[in-house]
C-alpha positions as CSV (number, residue, x, y, z in Angstrom):
1,M,18.9,40.1,3.2
2,S,18.1,36.7,2.0
3,V,20.1,33.6,2.4
4,A,19.9,31.3,-0.8
5,P,19.7,27.6,0.0
6,P,22.3,25.5,-0.5
7,Q,23.6,23.8,-3.3
8,P,22.1,20.4,-3.4
9,L,24.3,17.1,-2.8
10,L,22.1,15.8,-5.9
11,E,19.7,17.0,-8.4
12,A,17.6,15.1,-10.5
13,R,15.5,16.6,-13.4
14,G,12.9,15.4,-15.7
15,I,13.3,11.7,-15.3
16,E,11.4,9.8,-17.5
17,K,11.1,5.7,-17.5
18,S,8.8,3.4,-19.0
19,F,8.9,-0.3,-18.8
20,S,7.2,-2.4,-21.9
21,G,5.3,0.9,-23.3
22,V,4.1,1.7,-19.8
23,R,4.8,5.1,-18.3
24,A,6.3,4.4,-14.7
25,L,7.8,7.9,-13.9
26,H,7.5,11.4,-16.3
27,G,9.0,14.6,-15.9
28,V,10.0,13.9,-11.9
29,H,12.1,16.3,-10.1
30,L,14.1,15.2,-6.9
31,Q,16.8,17.8,-5.0
32,V,18.6,16.4,-1.6
33,R,21.2,18.6,0.1
34,Q,23.6,17.4,2.2
35,G,22.7,17.1,5.7
36,E,19.2,16.5,5.3
37,I,16.6,13.3,5.5
38,H,14.5,14.2,2.7
39,A,11.1,12.2,2.6
40,V,9.6,10.7,-0.9
41,L,6.5,10.1,-0.7
42,G,3.6,8.7,-2.8
43,E,1.2,5.7,-2.9
44,N,2.3,2.1,-4.0
45,G,2.4,2.6,-7.6
46,A,3.8,6.2,-7.4
47,G,7.1,5.8,-8.6
48,K,9.2,6.0,-5.7
49,S,11.1,2.9,-5.9
50,T,11.5,3.4,-9.6
51,L,13.4,6.6,-8.9
52,M,15.1,5.0,-6.5
53,H,16.8,2.5,-8.8
54,I,17.6,4.8,-11.5
55,L,19.7,7.2,-8.5
56,A,21.3,3.8,-7.3
57,G,22.6,2.7,-11.0
58,I,20.0,-0.4,-11.2
59,F,18.0,1.4,-14.2
60,P,19.2,4.0,-16.5
61,P,16.7,6.4,-17.0
62,D,15.2,6.9,-20.7
63,E,15.2,10.9,-20.3
64,G,16.0,13.6,-17.8
65,E,19.5,14.4,-15.7
66,I,20.9,13.7,-12.4
67,H,23.7,15.9,-11.2
68,L,25.8,15.2,-8.3
69,Q,27.4,18.3,-6.3
70,G,26.6,20.5,-9.5
71,Q,28.5,17.6,-11.9
72,P,26.5,15.8,-14.3
73,A,26.2,12.4,-13.1
74,R,24.8,8.6,-15.0
75,F,25.9,5.5,-13.7
76,S,25.4,2.2,-15.9
77,N,25.2,0.2,-12.6
78,P,25.2,-0.1,-8.9
79,L,29.2,-0.1,-8.6
80,E,29.1,3.2,-10.3
81,A,27.0,4.6,-8.1
82,Q,29.0,3.4,-4.9
83,R,32.0,4.7,-6.1
84,A,30.1,7.9,-6.7
85,G,28.9,8.3,-2.8
86,I,25.4,7.0,-3.9
87,S,23.9,3.5,-1.2
88,M,20.5,2.3,-0.9
89,V,19.1,0.1,1.8
90,F,16.3,-2.2,0.4
91,Q,13.4,-2.8,1.8
92,E,14.0,-6.7,1.6
93,R,17.2,-7.6,3.4
94,S,20.5,-8.3,0.7
95,L,22.5,-9.6,4.0
96,A,24.1,-13.4,4.0
97,G,22.5,-15.1,7.4
98,P,25.4,-17.8,7.5
99,L,28.1,-15.0,7.6
100,S,29.3,-12.8,10.6
101,V,28.3,-8.6,10.7
102,A,31.7,-8.0,9.8
103,E,31.9,-10.5,6.6
104,N,28.4,-8.9,5.5
105,I,30.1,-5.1,5.9
106,F,32.6,-5.4,3.1
107,F,31.0,-8.7,1.6
108,G,33.1,-8.6,-1.7
109,R,35.1,-6.1,-0.5
110,Q,37.6,-7.9,2.4
111,P,40.7,-6.3,3.2
112,T,43.6,-9.0,1.9
113,R,47.6,-8.9,3.2
114,K,50.1,-9.1,0.7
115,C,49.5,-13.0,0.2
116,G,45.9,-12.3,-1.0
117,V,44.7,-13.7,2.3
118,I,41.8,-12.4,4.1
119,D,42.8,-9.5,6.6
120,R,40.4,-10.4,9.1
121,E,42.2,-8.4,11.8
122,A,41.7,-5.4,10.0
123,M,38.2,-6.0,8.5
124,H,37.4,-6.5,11.8
125,R,38.6,-3.3,13.2
126,S,37.3,-1.4,10.4
127,S,34.1,-3.1,10.8
128,Q,33.8,-2.1,14.9
129,E,34.7,1.8,14.1
130,I,31.8,1.6,11.8
131,L,29.3,0.4,14.1
132,Q,30.9,2.6,17.0
133,E,30.2,5.0,14.9
134,L,26.8,4.5,14.5
135,G,26.3,4.1,18.1
136,M,25.8,0.3,18.0
137,E,27.2,-2.2,20.5
138,M,27.5,-5.4,18.4
139,R,29.9,-8.1,18.2
140,V,31.4,-8.1,14.8
141,D,31.7,-12.2,14.7
142,A,28.0,-12.4,15.8
143,L,26.4,-14.5,12.9
144,V,24.1,-12.3,11.0
145,E,21.4,-14.6,11.3
146,N,21.1,-14.7,14.7
147,L,20.3,-10.8,14.6
148,S,17.1,-8.9,15.6
149,P,15.2,-6.9,12.4
150,A,16.5,-4.1,13.8
151,E,20.5,-5.4,14.0
152,Q,20.6,-6.9,10.5
153,Q,19.2,-3.3,9.7
154,M,21.8,-1.6,11.4
155,V,24.4,-4.0,9.7
156,E,22.9,-2.7,6.0
157,I,23.4,0.7,6.9
158,A,26.9,0.3,8.1
159,K,27.7,-1.9,4.8
160,A,26.4,1.5,2.7
161,L,28.5,3.6,4.9
162,S,31.8,1.2,4.9
163,L,31.4,2.6,0.7
164,N,31.8,5.9,2.0
165,A,28.5,7.0,1.2
166,R,27.6,10.8,1.1
167,L,24.0,10.1,0.3
168,L,21.7,7.1,1.7
169,V,18.7,5.8,0.4
170,L,16.5,3.9,3.3
171,D,13.4,2.2,1.3
172,E,10.8,1.0,4.4
173,P,13.4,0.8,7.0
174,T,11.1,0.6,10.0
175,A,8.9,-1.7,8.2
176,A,9.6,-5.1,10.5
177,L,10.6,-2.6,13.3
178,N,8.9,-2.0,16.5
179,K,8.6,1.3,18.4
180,S,11.5,1.1,20.1
181,E,13.6,0.0,17.6
182,T,12.7,3.0,15.2
183,V,13.4,5.1,17.9
184,A,16.7,3.6,17.7
185,L,17.3,3.8,14.3
186,F,16.3,7.6,14.1
187,K,18.7,8.3,16.4
188,V,21.6,7.0,14.2
189,M,19.8,9.2,11.3
190,K,20.2,12.0,13.1
191,R,23.6,11.3,13.7
192,L,24.6,10.4,10.5
193,A,22.7,13.3,9.0
194,S,24.4,15.6,11.7
195,R,28.0,14.5,9.7
196,G,26.4,15.7,6.5
197,V,25.3,12.5,5.2
198,A,21.9,13.2,3.0
199,I,19.4,10.5,3.8
200,I,16.6,10.0,1.3
201,Y,13.5,8.5,3.5
202,I,10.7,6.0,1.9
203,S,8.0,5.3,4.1
204,H,4.3,5.4,3.9
205,L,3.7,6.5,7.6
206,L,3.4,10.3,7.8
207,P,4.0,10.4,11.8
208,E,7.4,8.7,11.4
209,I,7.7,11.3,8.3
210,Y,7.4,14.1,10.0
211,E,9.4,13.1,12.8
212,I,12.6,12.7,11.1
213,C,12.4,14.4,8.0
214,D,12.8,17.7,6.9
215,R,11.8,17.9,3.4
216,V,9.3,16.0,1.3
217,T,9.0,15.3,-2.3
218,V,5.5,13.6,-3.6
219,L,4.9,11.5,-6.6
220,R,1.6,10.6,-8.0
221,D,1.3,8.4,-10.7
222,G,4.5,8.9,-11.7
223,G,4.6,12.0,-12.0
224,Y,6.0,15.0,-9.6
225,Q,3.6,16.7,-7.4
226,G,6.3,19.2,-5.7
227,S,8.3,19.6,-2.9
228,F,7.7,20.9,0.3
229,E,9.2,21.8,3.7
230,L,7.5,19.7,6.2
231,K,6.9,22.3,8.7
232,D,5.3,24.6,6.0
233,I,2.7,21.7,4.9
234,S,0.0,20.1,7.0
235,E,-0.9,16.1,6.7
236,D,-4.3,16.7,5.1
237,A,-2.1,19.0,2.3
238,L,0.3,15.9,1.8
239,I,-2.6,13.4,1.2
240,N,-4.3,15.4,-1.1
241,R,-1.1,16.0,-2.9
242,M,-0.7,11.9,-3.2
243,V,-4.1,10.7,-4.0
244,G,-5.4,13.7,-5.9
245,R,-8.3,14.0,-3.6
246,P,-9.3,14.8,0.4
247,L,-9.0,11.7,1.8
248,A,-11.6,12.0,4.7
249,E,-11.0,9.7,7.4
250,L,-13.3,6.3,6.8
251,A,-16.5,6.1,8.9
252,R,-16.7,3.7,11.2
253,R,-18.6,0.4,9.9
254,P,-22.2,0.3,11.7
255,N,-21.8,-2.1,14.8
256,A,-23.4,-5.7,13.5
257,G,-24.8,-5.9,17.2
258,L,-24.6,-9.0,18.5
259,A,-25.0,-11.8,16.5
260,K,-28.4,-14.1,17.7
261,S,-27.1,-17.1,15.6
262,A,-25.0,-19.7,16.2
263,P,-21.2,-18.5,15.9
264,A,-19.9,-18.9,12.5
265,L,-16.3,-19.5,14.1
266,E,-16.1,-21.2,17.6
267,V,-12.5,-22.0,19.6
268,R,-12.4,-23.9,22.6
269,G,-9.8,-24.6,25.3
270,L,-7.1,-24.2,22.6
271,N,-3.5,-25.1,23.3
272,D,-0.1,-25.4,21.5
273,R,2.9,-26.9,22.4
274,L,4.7,-23.8,22.8
275,L,2.7,-20.5,23.6
276,L,-1.1,-20.5,23.7
277,R,-3.0,-21.7,26.9
278,D,-6.7,-22.6,27.2
279,I,-8.0,-20.3,24.0
280,S,-11.8,-19.7,24.0
281,F,-14.0,-17.4,21.9
282,T,-16.4,-17.1,19.2
283,A,-16.5,-14.8,16.5
284,H,-20.1,-14.3,13.8
285,A,-21.3,-14.2,11.0
286,G,-21.6,-10.7,9.7
287,Q,-19.1,-9.3,12.0
288,V,-15.4,-7.8,12.7
289,T,-13.5,-9.7,15.8
290,A,-10.3,-8.5,16.0
291,I,-7.3,-9.8,18.2
292,A,-5.2,-7.1,19.5
293,G,-2.1,-7.6,21.9
294,L,1.5,-6.6,21.9
295,A,4.3,-8.4,19.9
296,G,5.2,-12.0,21.4
297,S,1.0,-12.2,22.8
298,G,0.0,-14.8,20.3
299,R,-2.1,-13.6,18.0
300,T,-0.2,-14.9,15.0
301,E,0.1,-18.4,16.9
302,L,-3.6,-18.1,17.0
303,A,-4.4,-17.5,13.6
304,L,-2.2,-20.4,12.3
305,C,-3.5,-22.8,14.7
306,I,-7.2,-22.3,13.1
307,F,-5.9,-22.2,9.7
308,G,-4.0,-25.5,10.3
309,A,-0.2,-24.1,9.6
310,R,0.3,-24.7,13.2
311,R,-0.2,-27.8,15.5
312,I,-2.9,-27.9,18.1
313,T,-2.2,-29.9,21.1
314,S,-5.4,-30.1,22.8
315,G,-8.8,-27.8,22.0
316,Q,-11.5,-27.9,19.4
317,V,-12.0,-25.2,16.7
318,L,-15.7,-25.6,15.5
319,V,-17.5,-23.9,12.4
320,N,-20.9,-23.7,12.2
321,G,-21.4,-25.7,15.3
322,R,-19.5,-28.8,13.9
323,P,-15.9,-29.5,15.7
324,L,-13.0,-29.7,13.0
325,S,-10.2,-31.6,12.6
326,I,-7.7,-29.6,11.2
327,R,-4.2,-30.9,10.3
328,S,-3.4,-28.6,7.4
329,P,-4.3,-25.4,5.9
330,K,-6.2,-27.9,3.5
331,D,-8.4,-28.9,5.6
332,A,-9.0,-25.6,7.1
333,I,-9.5,-23.9,3.5
334,D,-12.2,-27.1,2.7
335,A,-14.0,-26.4,5.6
336,G,-14.8,-22.6,4.6
337,I,-11.8,-20.8,6.6
338,G,-9.5,-18.8,4.6
339,Y,-6.5,-16.7,5.5
340,L,-4.5,-13.3,4.8
341,T,-0.9,-13.8,6.0
342,E,0.8,-11.0,7.3
343,D,3.9,-11.9,5.7
344,R,2.9,-12.0,1.9
345,K,6.4,-12.3,0.6
346,E,7.2,-15.1,2.6
347,M,4.3,-17.0,3.0
348,G,1.5,-15.5,0.9
349,V,2.5,-15.0,-3.1
350,F,4.4,-16.9,-5.0
351,L,6.5,-14.2,-6.2
352,Q,7.5,-15.5,-10.0
353,M,4.0,-16.4,-10.7
354,D,1.5,-13.8,-12.3
355,A,-1.6,-11.9,-10.6
356,V,-4.4,-14.5,-12.5
357,E,-2.3,-17.5,-11.1
358,N,-1.8,-16.0,-7.6
359,A,-5.5,-15.7,-7.3
360,A,-6.6,-19.0,-8.6
361,A,-4.0,-20.9,-6.4
362,A,-6.7,-21.5,-3.4
363,A,-9.7,-22.3,-5.7
364,L,-8.0,-24.2,-8.6
365,D,-10.9,-27.0,-8.2
366,Q,-13.6,-24.0,-9.4
367,F,-11.9,-24.0,-12.9
368,G,-11.9,-27.4,-14.1
369,S,-10.7,-31.0,-12.8
370,W,-8.5,-32.6,-15.9
371,W,-8.1,-28.6,-17.4
372,M,-8.5,-24.7,-16.6
373,D,-11.3,-22.9,-17.9
374,D,-9.0,-20.4,-18.6
375,R,-11.8,-18.1,-19.6
376,K,-13.9,-18.4,-16.6
377,L,-10.9,-17.6,-14.7
378,E,-9.8,-14.7,-16.4
379,Q,-13.5,-13.8,-16.4
380,E,-13.7,-13.9,-12.6
381,T,-10.5,-12.5,-11.6
382,L,-10.9,-9.6,-14.2
383,G,-14.3,-8.8,-11.8
384,I,-12.3,-9.0,-8.8
385,A,-9.8,-6.8,-9.8
386,R,-12.0,-4.5,-10.6
387,R,-13.9,-4.3,-7.2
388,L,-10.6,-4.5,-5.7
389,R,-9.0,-1.1,-7.9
390,F,-6.2,-3.4,-8.9
391,N,-3.8,-1.2,-11.1
392,G,-1.3,-4.0,-12.7
393,R,-1.3,-5.9,-15.5
394,S,-2.5,-9.5,-15.3
395,T,0.6,-11.2,-16.4
396,Q,2.9,-9.1,-14.6
397,A,5.1,-11.2,-12.1
398,V,4.1,-10.5,-9.0
399,E,7.2,-9.4,-7.5
400,Q,7.2,-6.6,-10.1
401,L,3.9,-5.2,-8.1
402,S,3.6,-2.6,-5.5
403,G,3.1,-3.6,-2.1
404,G,-0.4,-2.6,-2.1
405,N,-1.1,-4.6,-5.6
406,Q,0.9,-7.5,-3.7
407,Q,-1.9,-7.0,-0.8
408,K,-4.5,-7.4,-3.5
409,V,-3.6,-10.1,-5.3
410,M,-3.5,-12.1,-1.8
411,L,-7.3,-10.9,-0.8
412,A,-8.4,-11.5,-5.0
413,R,-7.4,-15.2,-4.0
414,W,-9.9,-15.5,-1.1
415,L,-12.4,-13.8,-3.3
416,L,-12.3,-16.3,-5.5
417,R,-12.4,-18.9,-3.0
418,R,-15.4,-17.2,-0.6
419,P,-14.6,-18.6,2.5
420,S,-17.6,-18.2,5.1
421,I,-14.4,-17.2,7.7
422,L,-11.7,-14.9,6.9
423,V,-8.9,-14.5,9.3
424,V,-6.6,-11.6,8.6
425,D,-3.4,-10.8,9.8
426,E,-1.8,-7.2,9.6
427,P,-3.8,-6.4,6.2
428,T,-2.3,-3.4,5.6
429,R,0.7,-3.5,6.5
430,G,3.1,-1.8,3.8
431,I,0.9,-0.3,2.2
432,D,-0.2,3.0,1.1
433,I,-2.7,5.6,2.6
434,G,-5.2,5.2,-0.3
435,A,-4.8,1.1,-0.8
436,K,-5.3,1.1,3.5
437,R,-8.5,2.7,2.8
438,E,-9.7,0.3,-0.1
439,V,-9.0,-2.6,2.3
440,Y,-10.8,-1.2,4.9
441,E,-13.9,-0.7,2.5
442,L,-13.4,-4.4,1.5
443,L,-13.5,-5.9,4.9
444,S,-16.1,-4.0,6.1
445,G,-18.5,-5.1,2.9
446,L,-17.3,-8.7,3.0
447,A,-18.8,-8.5,6.5
448,A,-21.8,-6.5,5.8
449,E,-22.6,-9.1,3.1
450,G,-22.2,-11.9,5.9
451,T,-19.0,-13.0,5.9
452,C,-17.1,-14.1,9.6
453,I,-14.1,-11.9,9.8
454,V,-11.1,-12.2,12.5
455,L,-8.8,-8.9,12.2
456,I,-5.7,-9.4,13.6
457,S,-3.6,-5.8,13.5
458,S,-1.0,-3.8,15.8
459,E,-2.5,-0.7,14.7
460,L,-4.9,0.7,17.3
461,P,-6.9,3.0,15.2
462,E,-7.5,0.3,12.6
463,I,-8.8,-1.9,15.1
464,L,-10.9,0.9,16.7
465,T,-12.6,1.7,13.1
466,L,-13.3,-1.7,12.2
467,A,-13.9,-4.3,15.0
468,D,-17.3,-5.0,16.5
469,R,-15.6,-7.5,19.3
470,I,-12.2,-6.9,20.6
471,L,-10.3,-9.4,22.2
472,V,-7.1,-9.0,24.0
473,L,-4.0,-11.5,24.2
474,R,-1.2,-11.0,27.0
475,G,1.2,-14.4,27.2
476,G,-0.6,-16.4,25.1
477,R,-4.1,-16.0,27.1
478,I,-6.8,-13.9,26.7
479,A,-6.8,-11.1,28.7
480,G,-10.3,-9.5,27.9
481,E,-12.9,-8.7,26.0
482,V,-14.5,-5.3,24.8
483,T,-17.2,-4.5,22.8
484,R,-16.7,-1.2,20.6
485,S,-18.5,1.0,22.4
486,E,-16.4,0.5,25.2
487,A,-12.8,0.3,23.8
488,T,-10.5,2.8,23.6
489,Q,-6.7,2.8,22.9
490,E,-5.9,3.2,26.4
491,N,-8.3,0.1,27.6
492,I,-6.7,-2.0,25.1
493,L,-3.2,-1.3,26.1
494,R,-3.9,-1.5,29.4
495,M,-5.4,-4.9,29.2
496,A,-2.3,-5.9,26.5
497,A,0.3,-4.9,29.0
498,L,-0.7,-5.5,32.3
499,G,-3.9,-7.8,32.5
500,V,-7.6,-7.4,33.0
501,E,-6.8,-7.1,37.0
502,S,-4.3,-4.5,36.3
503,R,-6.5,-1.2,36.4
504,Q,-3.6,1.2,38.5
505,A,-0.9,1.1,35.8
506,T,1.1,3.6,35.7
507,T,2.0,6.4,33.0
508,E,5.3,4.9,33.0
509,K,4.5,1.4,32.2
510,L,1.7,2.2,29.8
511,R,4.6,3.8,27.8
512,G,6.6,1.0,27.6
513,A,4.0,-1.2,26.4
514,Q,3.2,1.2,23.4
515,C,7.0,1.2,22.5
516,R,6.3,-2.9,22.0
517,M,2.9,-3.2,19.7
């Protein structure tokens, strides 16, 4: 006798949503059962965030029905969704840094005494109970701004649980976490699921989805592509559902070999005030030179020094054999150096400006001195948009674009500027599989055209796919260098964790190092 599946905690049927005539969702279905961890998967722009915003009461659906435990539900604002037991933890933090953990958990809902004064003792006690339920040891009077990203993520979850959430939506919760912090988060998620809390989990990382989730719903171009038990569907089949075609692994770019000409970029004895010590290396035109290392090894600090955004205390940076005095990013840009930052929202894009304005930000002098040649700017940006397969609207504010399209806007900025040296820091962080492949193809194409690419990445498979040469940083120093033919994940990790001399690394040490990548 077959057993009928349990009634879903939440069921969304035939959801439709359009913005300014652009259809974001059409015919979308979602079923989430009590106590399950359910992945929602799709490329950037597939409609995941729009669907979650509808469930959380931020947007109303144009068409369709939502049922909660078999009863029709329609939320006109987030407060109504929260009262019904639906809480969403956004990818972007919504915490107040100067306030304490307890004050953030009960923000706007602080318990009060009869006279109207906040009952801090009750607030601290309730906060401590929630944190203990999550298995977290954290001072409730600690300021949130002093917490690590992982601890802040737990405060967000505690805040959601304080609302008596029956359904918790986690949007890219591991984007700012390292491996060990991710493991801790997964333990908390499993503990919540065992208590009957349903969790919707959004992530671009398929290994995470297979590790933590029970079922998956796939969206593509705003449409429903099916729901599956993860044990019954392969990664290749999921990717095919996401992108509409088999996505074979990107072929490794032909090795450019050892350049015989003078290096395009040369760094000699570079030191900064805090971390970097005696950094020296060369990078050639037409090559991808990768910089690998553990978190805190100095990779981003080195990139900022080269780009003039971090002070160099001693040493030299040379471009095409000519020593430079780089005191600001403008000096670096004038010398032909571009920099794609790892933190696109804080340092990379102007969120309220549109895609064209963002793309032109580093090349304004190419489109007029007294006034902008809008026609020329539009023609050039449209050509680059086609090359990047940009699928947003050029007049749309960048904050409204998907992560993949925001990344393409930053790349468009440097394609307009045409630097001879392009430093890219975590170029595929937070973007989907299809957009990642497009970025790989673009960087490979730029190198083939003669651009000197300096790649910084925490993803060793990414480095092994793209790089001709790999420099490994450890503790602010270069621990070693390997060519593509010599490179393996193991020897890169060994140098990053233990230095060149430590060849007899134990398995335990290597595992510990991998957790910090």
